N, C-alpha and C positions, 0 to 999 in steps of 0.2 A: 617493434614491427617485425613480422616474420616473413613478409612477402615484398619483393622488389622486382624491378625489371632490369634486364641487362641492356646494353647499348643497342643490341639487335632486336630488342622487343620481347625477348624470352622471359616468361614469368617464373621467378625463382621462389619456390616455397621451401623454407628451411626445415619444415617438419618432415619433408620427404628426403632430406639430405642429413642424416644423423651422424655419419662418420666425420669426426673432426679433421682427420687428415685430408679427406676428400674436400671438405669445405675450404681448408686452407689452400689447397691447390687450385680450387675453383676461384678463390679470391685473388690469387696471383694473376689469373688469366682474364678476369673480367672487371668491368666497372658496373656499379649498380645505381639505379635511379628510382626515386619515390614515384609510385603510380599516381599519387595525388597531385604533387607539385612539379614533378620531373626534375627536381634537384638531385644532385649526386648524393648518395648516402654511403655510409661505411658499414661493412660487414664485420661485426665484432665477435670474436671467438675467444673465450677465456675459460679458465678452469672452474670458476665459481658460478658464472651466470650462463643461462641458456643462450646459444648463439642467436644474434638478432641484428637487424639493420638499425642504424641510428643516423639521424640528420647531423650534419656538421654544425659546429657552433655558429650562431648568428642566423640560422635558418628562419624564414618567416612562415614556413609551412605550419598549419595548425596541428598537424600530427607531431611535430617536433616538441610540442609543449606537454604532450601526454606521455609521461614516463611510465612504462609498464613494469610492474614487479614480476618476479618469477612466479608468484602465486597467481597472478592474472594470466600470464602466458601459459602456465601449466593448465589452468582452468579451461582456456579456450581450446588448447590442443586436445585435451581429453574430450570436450564436447565434440569437436571436429572428428576425432577418431571414432567416437561412439556412434555418431550419425553415419559414418561410412560403414561400420560393422553392422548397422541396422539396414544396410542395403540402399541408402540414399547416396546422392552425389553432391556433397557439401563442397563449398568453396571457402578456403581460409582467406580472411580479410579481402573480400571482393571490393573493388572500388566502383561506386555508382557515379559516373561523371555528371549525369544530369542533375544530381543533387549535391555533388561534392561530399559524399559521405562514404565511410568504409566501416561496416560493422565487423565484429570479430569473426563471424561465420555467416555465410549466405547459403540458403538451401531451399529446394522446392519440395513440398510435401502435400500429397493428395491434390495436386494441381495449383497450389497457392505458393507464392514466393515469400519467404521469411527472412528477416534480418535479425540475427541473434546478437545481442549486446550484453556481454558479461561485464558487469560494472563492479569494480573493487574500490573505487575512490568516489568522493562526493563531487558532483558537478552542479551547476546552477539549475534551478527549476526552468529558467527560460531556455537554457541549452537543451535540457532534456525534452521540453515540449517542442522546440524547433526541430530536433532530430526525428522525433516521433512523427510529427506532422509531415515532414518531408518524405519519410518512408511511406506513410499512408497515402499521400497525394500521388506517389509514384506507383501505387498498386502493390506495395510491399507491406507485409504485416510485421511489425516490430515485436520481438519478444525480449524484454529486459529482465536479466537475471542478476540478483544480488549475490555478492560474495558471502559464502557460508561463514567466514570468520567474523562478519559484521552482524550475524544473528545474535540478538540478545534475549535469551529466554530468562524470565524472571519467576518461573514456576512451571509445573507440569503442563499446564494449559494456559500460560500467560506469556506475552511478549511485549517488549518495549520497542516502539517504532518511532524513528525521527520523522520530521516532515519530509525529508528527502526520500526516506524508504517508502513512505506512503505513495510516492509517485509511481512505484512499481506495481501498485494494486491493480489487478485486472479481474475481469469476469470470465468464467468458463462459458462454454456453449449453453449450459443449463442455467446460467445466470448467477453462479456462486462466486463469492470472493476468493481470491488466491493471490499470495505473493510468493514467487519462486526464488529459492536460494540454491546455490551449488557450491560444494566444497571439494576442491581438488585433492585435499589431503586424505579425506575419507572416501573420495570418489563417490559422492552421494548427492542426489537431489533432496532438497528439504522444502517441501511445499507447505506453506501455512495457509490454513483454510479457516472459514468462519470468523473473520476479523470482527470483533465486537468491542469497540473502545469504551473504557469506563473512566479514563482521564485523558488529558491531551496526548500523552505518549503511551500509556499502557492499555493493553487490549487482552481480552480473552481470545484464544486462538487454538486450533488443533494442528498438530504437526504430523506430517506424512513423510517419513524418511525412506528413500529408496536408493540402494546402491546401483551404480551404473550397470553392473553385471545382471541385475534383475529388473531394471527399469524398462518400461515399454515406451515407444515414441509418443504415446498419449500423455505420458507423464510430463513431457515438455510442451507439446502443442496444445493439448486440451486436458489438463489434469483432472482425473476422475474425482467425483465429489466424495469428500470424507464427511460422514454423518457428524452433526454437531452434538456435543455433549456438555453444553453450557449448564452449569448448576445454578439454580436460582438461589440456593443457600450461599454459594460463593459470590454471586452478583450482589446479593443483599449485604454481605459482609464488607465488600469493597465500597459500596455506596454509603453504608453506615459509617465506615472509617473516615470517608471524605466529609460527610456531614459533621462528625465530631471534630475533625481537624479544623474545618472552617470556623467552627464555634470557638476554637481555642487560638485562632490566628491573631497574632499581634499586628499592630500597624494596619488594622482594617480600614483606617481612614483613607488609605491609598488604593483599596480594593473596591472598585465601583460596584461590583455585584453585591458585596457584603453591605456596602452603604445603602443600596436600594433595599435590601432585605430589612435592615434595621430601621430604615425610614418608614417601613410599613409594619413595624413591630413584629417582624418575623426573625426567628432565631434559626440558623442553619440546622442545628441538631434536632429541631422540632418540625422540620419540613415534612409534609405528609409522604407516605410511601410511594404514592403515584408520581413523585418527582424524582427523576433519575432512573428511568427504565430503558432497557435495551431495545433497539429497533434495527432492522436489517440495513437500512441505508445510512446509519450513523456515521460510517467512515467519511461521508461527504462533509461532515461538520467537525472542525478542529476543536472547537470548544467542548468541554466535557458535557455528557448528557445531564448531569445534575444542574449545571449552570444554564444551558440553553433551554432546558425544560422549566427551570426556575424562573427565567425571564417570561416564558409564556404563561406560567402560573400567575405571576404578578400582573401581567399586561391583560390577561383574558379570564383565566379561570377564577381568580379572586373577585373580579369585577362583575362579570356577567353571568346571570343564571342561564340565559340562552344566548348563544353566539353562533356565527356562521364559520364554516371552514375558511372562507375567504378572509375573515377578519384574523383568524389565527395565522394564516399565511402572511397577511399584510404586516402584522405585528412582528413576525419572524424577520421579514425583509427590512423592516425599520431598524431592528436590532443589528442586522448585518450591516446596514448602511452606516450605523453609528459605531461600528466596530466592537459592539458589545458581544456579538456572536461572530466568530470567524469560521469561514467555510474553506473546504479544500478543493483545488483543481486536481482531477484525476485524468491525466492525459491519455491513458490507455483504456479508459472506460467510455464507451460511445452512446450509452443510454442511461439516463438517470441524472438526478441533480439533488441538492440538499433538501429542497422543499418536499421531496418524497419521504424523508425522515419525519418531517412535521405531520404529513398525512398518516403515516404509519403510527405515529404516537397517538393521534386522535382516534384512529381505529382501534388501537390497543386499549385505550381508555374506555371505549364503548364495550369491547369484549370483557373488560374487567368490571364493567358496570359502574364505573365512576361517572361515565356520561351515558346518555341515551339519545337516540335520534329523535329530533323534534320537527321533522319536515325535511324537505329536500335541501341538503346542504346545511341544515341547522342542527345544533346539539344543545342538550340541556343537562345540567348537573343533577345527579340523582340525590345529592345531599349537600347541604351548605358546608363550607370550610369553617372549622372551629379554631379560633386563635387562642383559646384558653386551655387547650389540652396540655397536661403536664408531661414530663419526660417518661414517667412510668407507664401511663396509659398509652402514649404514643408508641413506645417500644413494643408494648403488647399488641397493639393494633397492627403494627408493622409486621411482627412475627406471624400473626394470624393471616395477614394479607398475603405474604409470601408462601405460607404453608398451604393455604387454601387455593391460591391462584398462581402458584409458581409455574406450573406447566404452561398456562396461557401466556405468562410473562416471557418465557424463553422461546415459545413456539414461533413467535414473530421474527426471530433472528435467524431462523433456518432458511427462509425463503421469502422474497418480497411478494406482497399481495398486490403490487401495482405493476411492476415491469420486471421482465426477465433480465 
């Protein structure tokens, strides 16, 4: 904690008092109190850690349970100083008494109030949602930023994201996906764009790295769109690896998805190429695209030559209700839902000529599914499918066709 009040009500910001000798003298002359709970706090000044205020042992203040690392403190101080350098009037650790919350930095930008939360440790989804909703209900826009040290790149254009990190996903003004990171060591913003999941944790993504010295305010408040460069060859390789892995998985008796496949005489490695395709709103669905689209294939596409969009959506909802398909809550996204991914998938199948429109809200398969196809012919058909229609496959991930 870098901000406290004196007994007389003066707000003390340690960032503005760097001189250790001055701070030590100031400590001798004053008592300090937490702006949130009004309990007396201790000004700690050492040689290893950044000077900070700390609650006394046994404190019941929620703030006392959140131990800040130097990494975290340095991060929010850099963000605070950068906003000042950009001509804004930020407030370090402002306390909003009406909602009993204190973000790392508060600032007004272009007439709107923002609460900047720089998060270096994991908190519960419930707490994340509660804090975000409290800000929004108070007319404050929350900007949650992840610690750069927690960014896990698994390739040039791939990222591994935990369920907690997906909470930070938001949309820009143009409706594009972004998760912001900040690293105080390199003093850089790292915005991840075009999040397209291909497993529960792994996604394709573009990385936009900007040092503070060159970053514009837009980089924080409304990150500019970074054009997508998802390769259909790479997508096909990942999905093919997943299909092959599932076919070799031992203990499939305990895997409900595999059980259902085998009960219908379906082999994972021989699933047709139209199962496991990328769509823009896929981040709303935690289950991998191969699996959730596989369920829709079994429930609808295998059974009905003609079906309605409503039936596809209904089957999706039933699978969610049965926990076969898991969806995500995205607290920072205020338009959209998982069903949009289903609609996009159907629209993509039409564009790929797997389906054709058969009337208002109705769709017809253009060719029957063949269960007798062997591995060699399937792989050749899959290769032709991605080579001929790869551009169509990845175009749908660049922008939603339903909502911004």
